[in-house]
C-alpha beads as a LAMMPS data file, in Angstrom:
LAMMPS data file: protein, C-alpha beads

64 atoms
63 bonds

1 atom types
1 bond types

-500.0 500.0 xlo xhi
-500.0 500.0 ylo yhi
-500.0 500.0 zlo zhi

Masses

1 110.0

Atoms # bond

1 1 1 0.000 0.000 0.000
2 1 1 0.984 3.602 -0.608
3 1 1 1.091 5.890 2.430
4 1 1 1.510 9.644 2.411
5 1 1 3.777 11.327 4.888
6 1 1 3.670 14.920 5.982
7 1 1 6.102 17.149 4.079
8 1 1 9.183 18.223 5.963
9 1 1 9.208 21.848 7.040
10 1 1 12.540 23.608 6.763
11 1 1 13.347 25.961 9.618
12 1 1 15.847 28.701 9.040
13 1 1 17.663 29.237 12.331
14 1 1 19.333 32.428 11.125
15 1 1 16.118 34.468 11.143
16 1 1 15.316 36.201 14.429
17 1 1 12.178 35.275 16.327
18 1 1 11.100 38.866 16.820
19 1 1 10.615 41.032 13.781
20 1 1 12.557 44.254 14.100
21 1 1 10.659 47.386 13.082
22 1 1 11.859 49.108 9.940
23 1 1 13.574 52.396 10.630
24 1 1 12.274 55.124 8.379
25 1 1 14.883 57.645 7.322
26 1 1 14.282 61.338 7.828
27 1 1 12.459 62.669 4.769
28 1 1 11.876 66.305 3.900
29 1 1 8.751 66.614 1.712
30 1 1 9.831 70.145 0.759
31 1 1 12.672 68.683 -1.304
32 1 1 10.184 66.958 -3.586
33 1 1 8.689 70.311 -4.553
34 1 1 12.096 71.680 -5.518
35 1 1 13.096 68.739 -7.742
36 1 1 12.937 69.237 -11.486
37 1 1 10.111 67.336 -13.175
38 1 1 12.220 67.087 -16.324
39 1 1 15.590 65.776 -15.113
40 1 1 15.207 65.268 -11.328
41 1 1 17.927 67.683 -10.230
42 1 1 17.451 70.260 -7.478
43 1 1 16.048 73.524 -8.868
44 1 1 17.311 76.965 -7.846
45 1 1 14.921 79.473 -6.266
46 1 1 15.016 82.815 -8.114
47 1 1 12.416 85.254 -6.774
48 1 1 9.092 83.912 -8.039
49 1 1 10.562 81.129 -10.200
50 1 1 12.198 77.783 -9.648
51 1 1 14.815 77.287 -12.375
52 1 1 16.710 74.115 -13.319
53 1 1 20.012 73.720 -15.158
54 1 1 18.232 71.817 -17.941
55 1 1 16.039 74.839 -18.746
56 1 1 12.860 73.701 -17.012
57 1 1 11.226 76.285 -14.753
58 1 1 8.139 76.848 -12.616
59 1 1 6.661 80.209 -11.801
60 1 1 4.736 80.946 -8.619
61 1 1 1.432 80.557 -10.488
62 1 1 2.360 76.943 -11.358
63 1 1 2.257 75.921 -7.693
64 1 1 -1.482 76.567 -7.367

Bonds

1 1 1 2
2 1 2 3
3 1 3 4
4 1 4 5
5 1 5 6
6 1 6 7
7 1 7 8
8 1 8 9
9 1 9 10
10 1 10 11
11 1 11 12
12 1 12 13
13 1 13 14
14 1 14 15
15 1 15 16
16 1 16 17
17 1 17 18
18 1 18 19
19 1 19 20
20 1 20 21
21 1 21 22
22 1 22 23
23 1 23 24
24 1 24 25
25 1 25 26
26 1 26 27
27 1 27 28
28 1 28 29
29 1 29 30
30 1 30 31
31 1 31 32
32 1 32 33
33 1 33 34
34 1 34 35
35 1 35 36
36 1 36 37
37 1 37 38
38 1 38 39
39 1 39 40
40 1 40 41
41 1 41 42
42 1 42 43
43 1 43 44
44 1 44 45
45 1 45 46
46 1 46 47
47 1 47 48
48 1 48 49
49 1 49 50
50 1 50 51
51 1 51 52
52 1 52 53
53 1 53 54
54 1 54 55
55 1 55 56
56 1 56 57
57 1 57 58
58 1 58 59
59 1 59 60
60 1 60 61
61 1 61 62
62 1 62 63
63 1 63 64
């Protein structure tokens, strides 16, 4: 007769029993607003405009 046995379960002893919480790095959401939408570099603030080296710019009316 054919008998089925329970499959063996592999236990990895290198994993810790307690899950350590993920540490979230400090993130400044203001930096996202000053990144160029065209190339991703940091734009320079010039009066009412944000200007990038690649030529892309935003005026103050673009923020609203």
